N, C-alpha and C positions, 0 to 999 in steps of 0.2 A: 097365137100359135100354141097348139097342144103338143106336148112331148113328154117322154119319160126322161127324167134326170137321174143319172146314176153316178155317184161319187164312190169309186171302188178303190179302197186303199189296201195296204198290205195285210191288215188284220181285221178290217171291217168293211161294210158296204152299206151305203144309204141310197134308197130308191124312192123317188117321188114322181107323181104324176102332176104336171103343172100346166097352167094356161098362162102364157106370157104375151105381153105386148110392150110398147114403149113406156107405158105408164106404170105397170106393175107386173110382178110375177106372183100368181096365185097358186098355192099348193092345194090340189084337190084331194090328194091322198099320199101317204108316206109310210115306209117301214124301214127297219134297220136290222141288220144281221151281222154277226161276228164272222161270217163266211168271207174272209179276206182273200185276196189274190194268191197269197202264199199257200193257203190251204187248198185252193182249187188247183194250183200248179202242181202241188204234190200228188193230188188225186189223179190228175191227167198223166203224170209220169208213170203211174201204175197201170195205165191203159194206153200203151204206146201206139196201138193201132187206131185209136180214136182220133177223129179230126179235131184239131185243137180248138178252133173257134166254135165249132158245134158243141164240144164238151163244155166249154166255159159258159156259153149262152144257155145251154140246157140247165146248168146248175143255177143260173140266174132266173130262169123262167118262172119258177114257183113264186118268187118274191114279186116279180112284175104282175103276175096274175093276182096275188094277194092285194096289191095296191088297187088294182082295178075293182076287185070284189069289195074291198072296204070303202072305196069311193062311190060304189053303187052307180056307176055310169056305164050301162050295158053297151052303148054304142062305141065305146073305146075298145080297140082290138090291138093285139101285138103285131098283127100283120100290117096295119095301116098307120100306126102312130110312130113317129121317129123316136129312136132310143139313143140318147146322147150319153156317152160314158167318158168320164175324165178320171185321172189318177193313175194307178198302177196297171190298168188294163192295157195300156200301150207300151208297157215295159218289156224287158227280156223274159219276165215270168208271166206276162199277161196274154191276152187274146192274140195280139199281133204287135210286134215291136215297131214303133214309129220313131224316126229320127227326132232328136230334140231340136226345138227352136234355140237359136243362139242369142246371147245378149250382144248389143243392145236390142231390146224388145219393146216395140211400141205398144202402148196400152189403148190408144185412141186414134184409129180403131184397132182392135186386136186381130192380127192376122196369124192364126195358129195352124201349124201342121196338123192335118187330120186325114183319116181314111175311112172308108165305109166298107162294111161287110154285110152279108145277108144272113138273116135268121128268122125263123117262124114265117117264111114267105115275105119278110119285110126287107127291102133292099136298103133301108135307111137306118142301119145300126152304125152310129158315127163314133169313132174313137178319136179322142183328142190327145195330142202329144204333150210333152213337158218342156222344161227350159234348162239350159246349161250355160255355164261359163267355161273357161279353160280347165278349171279344176273342181267344179261343183255341179250338182244336178238336183232337180226336183221334178216331181210329177204330181199335180193336184193343187199345190198352193198357188201356182201361177194363175189357175182358173179362179180360185178364190180371190186373188188380188184383183183380177179384172172385174169381179163382182163387187168388190169393196171400193174400187177406185172411182172417183167422181171428178168432173172437170175442174172443180174448185181447187183440186190438188195440183193442177197443171203448173202453177207458178212456184210450187214448193219443191225443195230438195228434201226428201223424206225417207225415213226408214220404217217400212211396214213390218210389224212383228206379228207372226202367226204362230202362237204357242201350240205345242203338241208333242207327240212322240219324238219327232225330229223338228224342233222349232226352227222356223225360217225367219231371217231378218233380211228383207228385200229392199235394196236401195233403189229409189226411184227419183229421177231428175228429168224435168221437162217432158213429163208424161211418157217416160221410157225407163225400163228396168236396166240399170247399169251394172249391178252386181248383187250378190246375195251371200249370206253366211248360213251355215247349218249348225245347230247345237242339239246334241242327243240328250237333252234334258229329261224328257219324259221317259225315254227308254232306259236311261241310267237309273232314274228313280225306281222304275219297275224292277229292274234287275237287282238292285241293292236291297230293296224291301222284300223281295220274294226269295232270292237265292244267296244273298251276301251274308257274311258273318254278323253284320249289324242288324239283321232282320229281327232278332229277338230283343233288340233294345229300342224298337220304334213301334208305334201303334197309331194308326189314323182313326179318329173317331168316326169320320165319314169321308167321302170323296170331296166334300165341299166345305169342310171345316178343319181348322188346324189351330194349334196354340200360337197366338200372335206374338207372345213374348219370346218363345223359342224360335219362331220364324225370324223375328228381329235380330236375335243373337246370331243365327246362322247367316243372315244377310250381311251383317256387319263383319262377321268373321271372313267372309268371302273377299274382303278388300285386302287381306293379308297374304298368307302363304299359298302354296300350290294346292290345287283341288285334291290331288291324291293324298296329300298329308291331311287335309281338312276332313276327308271322309273318315279317316281313322278316329278323328275327334268324336264322331258320332258314337262309335263303340265305347270310347273312353267316357263319354257323358253318361252312358248307361251303366257300365261296370263300376264307375266311381260314384254313382248316384248323384251326379251333378244335375241331371234332368230326368224327369219321369218319362215314360214311353211316349205319351202324347206330346209333351214338350219337345222331346228329341226328334219326333217326326217333323214337327214344325221347324226345328233347327235344320234338319236335312233338306227340306224343301227350300227354306230360305238360302241355305248354302249353295244349292244347285242353281237357283234362280239368280243369286248374286253373281256367280261366276259367268252365267250367260249374259247378264246385263251390264256388267261392270265396265265394259269398254265405252259405253254410251256417256254422253256429257250434255251440258246445257247448250252446246253448240248444235246439237242434233234436233231436228223436228221428228218426233216419234209418232207413229200411228199404230195404236194397239188394236189388233183384230183378234180378239179372244172369244172363245165360246162361253156360254153361261157358266160352265163348270170351272173354267180356268181364269175367267176375268178377275175374281177377287184376289187370287194369288198375285197376279201380275200388277194389278192396280196398287195393291199394298206395297209391293216391291218397288215400283216406280215412285211411290210417295216417300218411302223411307230413304231412297237414293236421291231424293230431292229433284226428281226428273218429271214429276207430275205437271208442273207449269209448262213444260215443253212437249206435252203429249196430247194428241187428239184420240179420243176413244170412240171406236166404231161400235154401235149397239150390238149386243150379242145376237139378237134376232136377225139382224142383217148378216152377221158373220155366219150364222147357222144356215142361211140360204145363199151365201155368197157363191158357192160352187155352181148352183143352179142359175143364178143371175149371170155369172161369168159365161156359162155354157150358152145362155140365150144371146148374149152380146157377140160371142164368137160365131154362132149360127147366123145371126143377122148380118154380120160382116161378110161371112162366106157366101150367103145368098146374094148380097149386094154385088160382090165380086163376080159371081156367075152371070149376073144380068148386065154387067158393064161390058162394053164392046172391047 
């Protein structure tokens, strides 16, 4: 099955052209842009007479065309190839709002709320919904979960962790999502290091490296007092010269991850689904919290393609349901 896979978040968008079957999902071409749903929504609001779906999909069109061009497959056209979009495109600021699926939510097979719109003469632009509990919501991670979940997990009661701007801890039992938690770890790290008073006391050497001793100190500190009090410790570390800027950045990252993960225990089976960029941070945190023996690690390359794999599984189940009497 040939289709465009679009994972459209609040602040970025990933577009792939894939060929999928029961054996594998092969990526034929891909691109990434920081053109998130929030940016497009703000642009559309400045053109109130513009058709909403048309405006959003016209903004997406150049990236779809780039993927086709880069893949050098001339027979692929936007008119004839299904375009599957998960994430914030089905939210209140997206192309069209679709009602959330509610927990409990079965993963095998996944029956997702979806709708189709037409663009580029193509009647198969498919928007996938999200998931909600009574007091929590997500759009995008549920599709990644479907992509990461395997039948061997069916007998396990597990907590699937998807780190990110808003980290999701998804509780799965008997192949069904029963609950989930949201932690604004990534967003808080960004806000504090870009706009907070502690920004002058921290420095990241790169997005993939950090001071491990500072990280350990922050992680251990998270076991104590309240997060709001601990954050001011980061400023004190700098002003009182307890840690240099690189060490202090590690301290801050460890502190935030510690507060996210500290409710977990050896009684939990943890499944870490982290990207290549975030896997080292969470792996080290789970090791220092002595939770590594109770953790299964999904390979980052699988996580990076999990939204696409999940989209394919949802499409397959949707097509199967259409054929059933």
